[in-house]
N, C-alpha and C positions, 0 to 999 in steps of 0.2 A: 639610521638611513645612511646610505653611501653614495658618494658621487666620484666621477673620474676627472681627474685634473688634466691640464693640457699636456702633461708628460706621461699620461697613461697610468699613473699610479692611483690606487684606490685610497680615498680619504674618507674618514668617518665624519659625519655630521649628526650632531645630537637630535634625537627625535624631539618634536615640539611637546612642551609641557604645559600644564595649565588645565583648567576646566574644559570639558567637552563643549564643542561648539553646537549650536542648534542643528546644523546639518548633520553632525556625527550622531547626535542623539536620535534624529529622525531616521538616519540610515540603519541604526540598530533596531529601531522599532519595525521598520520596513522589512529588515531581514527576518525578523521573528514572524511577522505576519505572512510573508511569502513562504517560509518554511512550513507553516501549517497547511498550505494548500498546494505544495509542489507535487505531492503524489497525485492529488486529484486532477490537477492540470495535465499531468503526463498521461493518465488514464483516459482522459477525455479526448486525447488526440489519436489514440491508437485503435486499430481495427479490432472487431470482436475475436477473431481468430488469434491475433497476436496476443491479446490478453488472456485468452484461454491457454495458449501455450505457456506464457509467462507463469500463469497460476499454477500449471502442473509442475513447472521447473521449480518454483518456490515451495511448493508442497513437498517436493523430494528434498529440498535444502532443509526444510523443517524436520522431515523424517531422519535425515542425516544427523541432526542435532540430538534428537530423541534417542537414536540408536547409540550415540556416544554418550548417553546418560547425562546430557546437559539440560537441566530444567529451563523451560521456556517461561520465565517468570512474568514477562510483560504480555506477550501475545504471540501466536503463531501466524498472524495475518501480515506476512512480509510484504504482500503486494498493496495493501491499503493503509496500514498503520505505521508511520515512521518509527514509533517507539519500539516496534518489534526489532529493530536493528540495533538497539542500544546493547553495547558489548560486543558486537561483531568486529572481529579483527582480521588482518590479512592471513594470519595462521590458521584461523577457522575456515576461511575461504579456500586456502591451500589444502587443508585437510578434506574439504568437500570434493576436491578433485580426486584425491587419492582414494577417497572412500568409493566413489563411483567406479574407479578402475578395479578396485577389490571386489565390487559388486558385479563386475562383468559388463557394464554399460559400454556401448559403442563409443569410439573416440569422438565421432561427430556429435553425439549426444552430450558428451562430456563438455565439449567446446561450447555447444549452444547454451547449456545451462550455466556455464561459468560466465558467459556474456550477460545472461539475464541477471545474475546475482551482482555482477559489476554495475549494471545499469541502475539497479534499485539501491545499491550502496551508495552511488553517486548522488542519487536523490536524497538519501539519508544525510549526506554530508551537507547538502543545501538546507535541509530541515534542521540542522544543528545537532543531530543525534549522534553522528559519527565525526570525529575530528577531521580537519583537513589533512593532517599529516597521516593518519590512519587510512583516509580515503585514497591518498596517493599510493600507499603500499597495497591496498586492496586492487587498485587499478593495475598495479605492476604483476599481479598473479596471471601468468600466461597459460594458454591452452597448448595444444599440440599441432605442429605443422603436419602436412601430409606424411613426410618421411618419418618425423618423429612418432606419429600414430602407428605407422607400420611397425616401427622397432619396438614399441610398447606391446602391440599385439603379438609380436613374435616371441615375447618373453612371459607372457601371462597365460594362464589356463583360460580357455574358452569355455564358459559355462552357459553361454546363450546361444540361440539359433545363429548360425553364421550368416544365413541369407534368407530373406523372404521376397516373394514376388507377388505383385498385384497389378491388375490392368484397369485402366480407366479410358474414357473417350472424351476428348475435347469438344467443346461446343462447335457445331458446324463441321466436324470431321467425321468421316466414315469409319476409319480404321481406329482400333484401340491402341493405346501406348502401353507397353509392358515395362514396368520399373522393378529393378532388383536392387535392394539395399540391405545393409546389415541391420539385424533386429536388435531391439533394446529389451526385450521381454525374455525372462528366464525360459529355458527350453523345458524344464521340468518343474512342476509345482511340488511343494512339500507335500508328501503323501501322509494322510492320517488314517488311522485304522478306526473302525466302527467303535471300538472300545475307548479310544482316546476321545472321539467326538462325543460319546455319551458321557464321559467324565467332565468334559467342558461344559455340557449342557445342564449340569446339575449344581445347585448352589453349594459352595464349599463350607458354609456355615450359615448361621441365621441372620447375619447382618444385612442392612439394605444394599450395601455394596456387592455382597455376594449374589444376592437375587438379581440385581441389575446385570452383573457379569454374565449370569447364567442366561437371561434373556437376550442379552447382546450377542453371545456365542450362538444361541439357538436360532436367531434371525439370520446370522451368517451361515451356519452349517445346514439348517433345514430349509431356508428360503433362498439362500444364495445372493443376498443383498450385497451390493457394493458398500464400502465405507462411506462414500459420499450420499448414497441413498439412506443409510442408516442414520446419519447425522441430521437429516432433514426431517425424520419422522416426529410427529407430535402425537400427543395422547389421543386426539380425535381421529387419527389415522387407524387406530385399532378399535374395531367394532366388535366387542365381546359377545353381544347378543346375536349378531349374524355369524360370528366366528371368522371375520375377514381382516386383512391388513391392506390398506390402500396406500400407495406411495408413488413418488415421482422420481424418474431417472434423468438426471441432468446430462449424462453422457450421450443419451439418444434423444435429446430435446428436438422437437419438430418431426419426429416419426410416430408411428402408430403405437409404439411401445414406451412412449414417454410417461404416460399414466397407466397404471395397472393395478389390479386387485388380486391378492392371493388369498386362498383359504387357509387359515391358520393350521399348522399342524398340531396334533394333541399336545406335544410337549410345549410349543410355543403359547398356545392358548392357556394351558395350566399355569405357566410361569407368568404371563402378562396378567392374568386375572389376580394372583397373589401379589405381584409387584405393584399394581395400580391400586388395589384395595388396602393393602397393609403397609406399604412403605412410600408410596408416591405422595408428595405434599398436596393436599386438596386445594390450596390456593393457586396452584399452577394449572389446575385443569380448567377447560379441556384443551387449551392452546399451547401448553407448555411443551418443551422437548421431551420426547419419550425417553431417551437415554441420557440420564442426568449425570453431572460430575459428582464426585463424592469426597469426603474427607478421608484422610488415611486411617486405615484400620490397624489398631495397636495390637501387640502380642497378647494383652490380656483380654482381647475380645471386644473392647470399647472402640468407639469411632465408627467410621464407614457410613456416616450420615450423608444422605443425598443432598446436594447443593442446588440452588435455584437457577442453574444454567446448565445447558446441555454440553455433551462432549463434541468437540469439533472433529472433523475427519482425521486430523493429525492425532489428536488425543485418543481416538478410537483405535487407530493403528497402533499407537503405543501400548494401549491396554491389551489388544489382541496378542501383541508380541510378548507382553510381560506374562499373561496367563499361559501362553504356549511354552515359555521358558520354564515356568514352574512345573510344567508337565513333561519336560525333557524335550520339547520341540523348539529348537532355536530358530529364530527368524520367521515364526509363524506369521502369516498375513491374512487380511481379509479375502484376498484373491485365492489363497490356499483353501480357505473354507469354501469359497464359491466352486472351486474345482472339486472339492469333495462332494458337494451337493449335486453338481452335475453328474459325476461319476455314479453316485448313488441311484439318482433317478433313471439314468440309462440302464443300470443294472436291474432296476425294477421294471423295465420294458417301456418307459415313456418314449414316444416318437419324436421325430425331428421338429414337427410343428409344435408339439407341446413344450419342448425344451426351449424352443425360440420365444414362445410367449411367456414362459415362466421367467427366463433370464433376460428378456429384452434384447436378444441378439437380432441384428438386422441381416446377418448373413447365415444361410443355411449350412455353410460349411463348418462353422464352429460347432454347431449341434451334431452334425454328421460325424465329426472326429470322435465325440463321446460315444456315440451309437456304434460306430465301426470298431473302436477300442474294445467295447464290451463284447461285440460279436466275435472278435478274434480270441478274447480271453475264454469265451464260452466254448469255442471250437477246440482250443488247446486243452481244455480240461476234459472234452468229450472224446 
């Protein structure tokens, strides 16, 4: 402990010694108790849209860690579980910024996600998961100023759409407002061939893991599910007798497309029947997660057993990327599989309304792009 003398010099005073006082003990107990609920209290005070945006930001943070081959030993639930932040350092957060730049994300998006990560890292400090010293360093990771962002953009290759425009009408106003902003989505999806897709939809061996992977990829490639939709599926969502798949779409919650039913494609029905009859644990039926985690498959063919927990959205994305990399498709994503499915259906002659219903799109423009693209390709061949 230090004090300043009358002459302005710093003098050192020894810290008090002896057993902790009742107040000190009570303070430490209170800190631990408050740390356990600090995330919950923060989440209770935020608006639903804010929490949704934070959730997307932290899911991307988890994907960055997965992309860097960093195992998520504790959990990927960075928004709700303080233990998920165990081991996060300022260097990891700094790396997240540079990873986003390399992936082509807009500067504004990079800054917003960095702010989200710093906010939840500060909560993790209060929860006692991140040390105060490391927390200060994390808060010191800075984003980009307007001019700094322009300088960065001038030097990096632009792999995403430069601008997108959309219009909306404010309540009580007659005129629409047109907004133009930089896009954060890749301009072009990774293109799969029919041969590559067929390979991904067949089990690589006779292990439970391989059959799970084949079903996983088939639901993405044949049915165009989002990773979030696939993670929510349970066994009872698959009706083999009726040949249907029923599921919920969180992204369009509150619309007519939130709940939907698909007729299973022949490949999906065949894989689901074998997977559920021969490999899926009977004690988890009928409410257990459909896509289960698995143990590691060893070189001698052993392992790959299904675990009694489902794959999260992040783990699903990690698995898709792993399977794509093994096939020579780096950075394969669930969205790439969805793009393949939409392209194939447009090629087979499905109309705009049919595509909107199948993929849960609330805008006809998205479906029209695939139909128009296929029309142009047909004309160029003719």
